[in-house]
FIKOLZA-1660 file (N, C-alpha, C; in steps of 0.1 Angstrom, whole numbers, plus 5000, padded with zeros to 4 digits):
% residues 85
   i   px   py   pz ch aa at
   1 4883 4779 6663  A  X  N
   1 4881 4782 6655  A  X CA
   1 4866 4777 6649  A  X  C
   2 4856 4782 6638  A  X  N
   2 4842 4775 6639  A  X CA
   2 4846 4767 6632  A  X  C
   3 4832 4755 6636  A  X  N
   3 4834 4744 6625  A  X CA
   3 4831 4748 6615  A  X  C
   4 4824 4756 6604  A  X  N
   4 4824 4759 6588  A  X CA
   4 4835 4765 6586  A  X  C
   5 4842 4770 6594  A  X  N
   5 4856 4774 6586  A  X CA
   5 4867 4765 6587  A  X  C
   6 4866 4752 6596  A  X  N
   6 4872 4742 6594  A  X CA
   6 4875 4737 6580  A  X  C
   7 4857 4734 6582  A  X  N
   7 4856 4722 6567  A  X CA
   7 4859 4726 6556  A  X  C
   8 4854 4742 6557  A  X  N
   8 4856 4748 6543  A  X CA
   8 4874 4751 6538  A  X  C
   9 4881 4743 6547  A  X  N
   9 4896 4738 6544  A  X CA
   9 4896 4729 6535  A  X  C
  10 4891 4720 6534  A  X  N
  10 4891 4702 6527  A  X CA
  10 4882 4705 6519  A  X  C
  11 4886 4698 6510  A  X  N
  11 4878 4690 6497  A  X CA
  11 4877 4674 6501  A  X  C
  12 4865 4671 6502  A  X  N
  12 4865 4661 6501  A  X CA
  12 4863 4650 6488  A  X  C
  13 4862 4639 6482  A  X  N
  13 4865 4632 6471  A  X CA
  13 4863 4622 6473  A  X  C
  14 4853 4615 6470  A  X  N
  14 4850 4599 6468  A  X CA
  14 4857 4591 6460  A  X  C
  15 4865 4580 6462  A  X  N
  15 4874 4573 6450  A  X CA
  15 4864 4557 6450  A  X  C
  16 4859 4554 6436  A  X  N
  16 4856 4541 6434  A  X CA
  16 4867 4531 6431  A  X  C
  17 4880 4537 6429  A  X  N
  17 4889 4527 6423  A  X CA
  17 4899 4535 6418  A  X  C
  18 4916 4526 6417  A  X  N
  18 4926 4534 6413  A  X CA
  18 4928 4542 6405  A  X  C
  19 4916 4542 6396  A  X  N
  19 4914 4554 6383  A  X CA
  19 4907 4564 6386  A  X  C
  20 4903 4563 6396  A  X  N
  20 4897 4579 6399  A  X CA
  20 4904 4583 6409  A  X  C
  21 4911 4579 6418  A  X  N
  21 4921 4581 6425  A  X CA
  21 4935 4592 6417  A  X  C
  22 4938 4580 6402  A  X  N
  22 4947 4588 6395  A  X CA
  22 4943 4606 6386  A  X  C
  23 4926 4602 6386  A  X  N
  23 4922 4612 6379  A  X CA
  23 4921 4625 6386  A  X  C
  24 4914 4622 6397  A  X  N
  24 4915 4630 6408  A  X CA
  24 4923 4641 6410  A  X  C
  25 4937 4631 6412  A  X  N
  25 4950 4639 6424  A  X CA
  25 4955 4645 6410  A  X  C
  26 4954 4642 6395  A  X  N
  26 4953 4652 6391  A  X CA
  26 4951 4664 6389  A  X  C
  27 4941 4673 6397  A  X  N
  27 4932 4683 6397  A  X CA
  27 4942 4688 6408  A  X  C
  28 4948 4677 6418  A  X  N
  28 4960 4687 6430  A  X CA
  28 4965 4697 6424  A  X  C
  29 4976 4696 6420  A  X  N
  29 4982 4707 6418  A  X CA
  29 4972 4722 6410  A  X  C
  30 4964 4719 6405  A  X  N
  30 4953 4732 6401  A  X CA
  30 4947 4735 6416  A  X  C
  31 4944 4726 6422  A  X  N
  31 4937 4728 6434  A  X CA
  31 4943 4740 6447  A  X  C
  32 4960 4738 6446  A  X  N
  32 4969 4745 6452  A  X CA
  32 4972 4753 6448  A  X  C
  33 4971 4757 6435  A  X  N
  33 4976 4770 6426  A  X CA
  33 4962 4776 6428  A  X  C
  34 4953 4773 6428  A  X  N
  34 4937 4781 6433  A  X CA
  34 4936 4786 6448  A  X  C
  35 4937 4778 6458  A  X  N
  35 4934 4777 6467  A  X CA
  35 4945 4770 6478  A  X  C
  36 4957 4774 6479  A  X  N
  36 4964 4766 6487  A  X CA
  36 4965 4765 6500  A  X  C
  37 4954 4770 6507  A  X  N
  37 4952 4766 6521  A  X CA
  37 4942 4751 6518  A  X  C
  38 4936 4752 6511  A  X  N
  38 4926 4736 6508  A  X CA
  38 4933 4727 6506  A  X  C
  39 4928 4714 6516  A  X  N
  39 4935 4701 6512  A  X CA
  39 4930 4692 6509  A  X  C
  40 4934 4681 6499  A  X  N
  40 4922 4675 6495  A  X CA
  40 4922 4661 6503  A  X  C
  41 4914 4656 6508  A  X  N
  41 4910 4644 6514  A  X CA
  41 4900 4635 6504  A  X  C
  42 4907 4620 6501  A  X  N
  42 4901 4607 6496  A  X CA
  42 4893 4596 6505  A  X  C
  43 4885 4597 6504  A  X  N
  43 4873 4589 6508  A  X CA
  43 4872 4579 6499  A  X  C
  44 4877 4564 6505  A  X  N
  44 4870 4552 6494  A  X CA
  44 4857 4545 6494  A  X  C
  45 4853 4542 6488  A  X  N
  45 4836 4537 6484  A  X CA
  45 4834 4529 6491  A  X  C
  46 4825 4522 6495  A  X  N
  46 4822 4506 6499  A  X CA
  46 4819 4503 6492  A  X  C
  47 4821 4485 6495  A  X  N
  47 4823 4477 6486  A  X CA
  47 4810 4480 6475  A  X  C
  48 4797 4481 6482  A  X  N
  48 4785 4482 6477  A  X CA
  48 4781 4493 6469  A  X  C
  49 4793 4502 6464  A  X  N
  49 4791 4513 6457  A  X CA
  49 4803 4511 6449  A  X  C
  50 4809 4504 6445  A  X  N
  50 4825 4509 6437  A  X CA
  50 4819 4507 6423  A  X  C
  51 4813 4499 6421  A  X  N
  51 4806 4502 6405  A  X CA
  51 4796 4513 6399  A  X  C
  52 4791 4517 6411  A  X  N
  52 4781 4528 6408  A  X CA
  52 4788 4541 6404  A  X  C
  53 4780 4552 6394  A  X  N
  53 4788 4558 6384  A  X CA
  53 4778 4569 6381  A  X  C
  54 4782 4581 6377  A  X  N
  54 4774 4588 6377  A  X CA
  54 4771 4583 6363  A  X  C
  55 4776 4584 6355  A  X  N
  55 4776 4578 6336  A  X CA
  55 4766 4567 6337  A  X  C
  56 4763 4558 6345  A  X  N
  56 4752 4546 6350  A  X CA
  56 4739 4552 6352  A  X  C
  57 4744 4562 6363  A  X  N
  57 4728 4564 6368  A  X CA
  57 4722 4571 6352  A  X  C
  58 4733 4581 6348  A  X  N
  58 4721 4594 6339  A  X CA
  58 4719 4582 6326  A  X  C
  59 4728 4568 6321  A  X  N
  59 4721 4562 6311  A  X CA
  59 4703 4557 6320  A  X  C
  60 4706 4550 6334  A  X  N
  60 4698 4544 6337  A  X CA
  60 4681 4556 6336  A  X  C
  61 4685 4573 6342  A  X  N
  61 4675 4579 6338  A  X CA
  61 4671 4582 6321  A  X  C
  62 4678 4585 6317  A  X  N
  62 4677 4586 6300  A  X CA
  62 4668 4570 6294  A  X  C
  63 4665 4560 6303  A  X  N
  63 4659 4552 6299  A  X CA
  63 4642 4552 6308  A  X  C
  64 4648 4560 6319  A  X  N
  64 4629 4560 6327  A  X CA
  64 4633 4547 6336  A  X  C
  65 4642 4545 6341  A  X  N
  65 4646 4529 6352  A  X CA
  65 4647 4536 6363  A  X  C
  66 4644 4532 6371  A  X  N
  66 4644 4536 6386  A  X CA
  66 4658 4531 6395  A  X  C
  67 4664 4546 6397  A  X  N
  67 4678 4550 6405  A  X CA
  67 4675 4547 6417  A  X  C
  68 4667 4543 6426  A  X  N
  68 4665 4548 6441  A  X CA
  68 4668 4539 6447  A  X  C
  69 4682 4528 6441  A  X  N
  69 4689 4520 6450  A  X CA
  69 4700 4527 6448  A  X  C
  70 4702 4538 6438  A  X  N
  70 4719 4540 6434  A  X CA
  70 4720 4554 6441  A  X  C
  71 4710 4564 6443  A  X  N
  71 4714 4578 6451  A  X CA
  71 4708 4582 6461  A  X  C
  72 4715 4587 6466  A  X  N
  72 4708 4591 6482  A  X CA
  72 4689 4597 6477  A  X  C
  73 4683 4596 6490  A  X  N
  73 4668 4602 6489  A  X CA
  73 4670 4618 6486  A  X  C
  74 4679 4625 6489  A  X  N
  74 4684 4640 6483  A  X CA
  74 4683 4640 6469  A  X  C
  75 4687 4633 6463  A  X  N
  75 4694 4635 6450  A  X CA
  75 4676 4633 6439  A  X  C
  76 4668 4624 6442  A  X  N
  76 4659 4615 6440  A  X CA
  76 4651 4630 6438  A  X  C
  77 4647 4635 6455  A  X  N
  77 4639 4644 6458  A  X CA
  77 4640 4659 6444  A  X  C
  78 4659 4661 6444  A  X  N
  78 4658 4671 6436  A  X CA
  78 4654 4672 6421  A  X  C
  79 4655 4658 6419  A  X  N
  79 4653 4653 6406  A  X CA
  79 4638 4654 6399  A  X  C
  80 4628 4651 6409  A  X  N
  80 4613 4652 6411  A  X CA
  80 4615 4668 6411  A  X  C
  81 4619 4676 6419  A  X  N
  81 4616 4692 6416  A  X CA
  81 4618 4694 6403  A  X  C
  82 4631 4690 6393  A  X  N
  82 4634 4695 6389  A  X CA
  82 4624 4692 6375  A  X  C
  83 4620 4681 6374  A  X  N
  83 4605 4673 6370  A  X CA
  83 4596 4688 6365  A  X  C
  84 4592 4693 6380  A  X  N
  84 4583 4700 6380  A  X CA
  84 4581 4715 6375  A  X  C
  85 4594 4717 6373  A  X  N
  85 4597 4728 6370  A  X CA
  85 4597 4732 6353  A  X  C
% end
């Protein structure tokens, strides 16, 4: 089996806390209805990332604050590309 076929059988979901697990688990039913062959794998966040949320990062961006400590470099690069366009 090719690696790309193996990877496409899984949906990887990051979790910060129990509320994230409850929210994401609610989608399992629908995911299995749409694509029964796909399994969801839950990954726990590192302790230093538990309080980082997309909402908080968007709020920082809204006020033109530095988000480099909270997102990967690829995200920063994509945001810079969006600003150019």
